[in-house]
C-alpha positions, 0 to 999 in steps of 0.5 A: 797368247804369244809363245814364250821366247826361250832365253839363252842364259849362258849366252847372256852371261858370255856377253858380259865377259868382254872384260873381267868386270868383277875386278872393277868394284873394289873395297879399299883398305881404308873402308871406301868403296870404288865402283868405277875405274877412272882412265884419264888416258882412255881417249889417247889410247883409243886414238892409236889403238883404232888407227893401228886396228884400221890400218891392219884391216885395210891390209886384209892380212891372212895372218898377224903377229902382235908383239907385246900383245899385253892383255890382247885388246888388239887381237880381240878386235881382229877376231873373225877378221884376220884368219890367223892371229898370234900374240906374243907377250913376256909378261906372265900376268898379261899373257894370262889375261890375253888367253882368257879374253882372246878365244880366236888367237894363239898366245905365246909367252916368251921372247921373239925367238920362241917363234919361227912362223912368218906373218903378213903383218906384225904389229908392235904397239907401244913396246919400243919405249919399254926396251933398254937401248942395247936391246932395241936393234936386236928386237927389231931384227927379230921382228923383221925375221917374223915378217913375210917377204911382202909383209908389213910391220906396224909400230906405235910409239909415244912422242917426245911431246909427252913427258917421259913416263917413269916406266919408259926408257925413251920417247921418240921424235920422228927423226929418232923413230926413223933412224931406229926403224931404218936399220931393218925396215923401209919406212913408209907412212909415219902418222902423228896422232892425238893433238892436245888442244882445249877441246880435248881437255874439255872432252877428257873432263866430261868423260873422265872425272871424279864426280860421275861416269858418262854412260849416255850412248848418244852423247858418247858418240857425239864426243867421239865424232868431235874428237875424230874431227878435231884431235885424232890426227895431228900435224908432224911434231904436234901429236903425242903418238906416232904410228909407222907403217914399214916394209922389208927393204 
């Protein structure tokens, strides 16, 4: 007779909280039930998110500050890989999520001037487009002051290939992005990402529709591989997002 295997019930429950899953099932006011969320932007988000994450990991920093960390997704992906992680967020609700979900990061709520520490890497993922024109230069100057002398700053922005989102003040061409960043940084690589194409439309239809939610892991892996091969990177001027890797001048 085989000995009984002890089950760590608390650990099993902890694994479930990689996401606040209790908020997914919803009973709408009209009496209809929703059991899944439809994220049409999922592949697009994963494209620039994974590019920034992998760029950070390639640098092997001892410390990182994520400015505008939102709910802490980037910080969570770097836990155990970057010794010192700090997230800065002005949204109280987003900061609460980040604190709840990121055990290995310090979450600071408030403006950049709240911090005095300098970091090996500072990231700002899809933040610049949310700032009014008269705040961009000061914001970039504050980020520069948080970067160590030989450190790196990484910026991700939507390109003008995407129609302007109502919650954004602007989208960027490579020229306007370089002009904006060059006031405070020496710009190295600018990588264009996410090239819309017929294959991408098909992948999004399979992954995100109103009829079913794809849960097959093998098919999911094949879709991601196809996306990486055909649509992940883009030629200059043909992507919906850009990631700029910068140094101090």
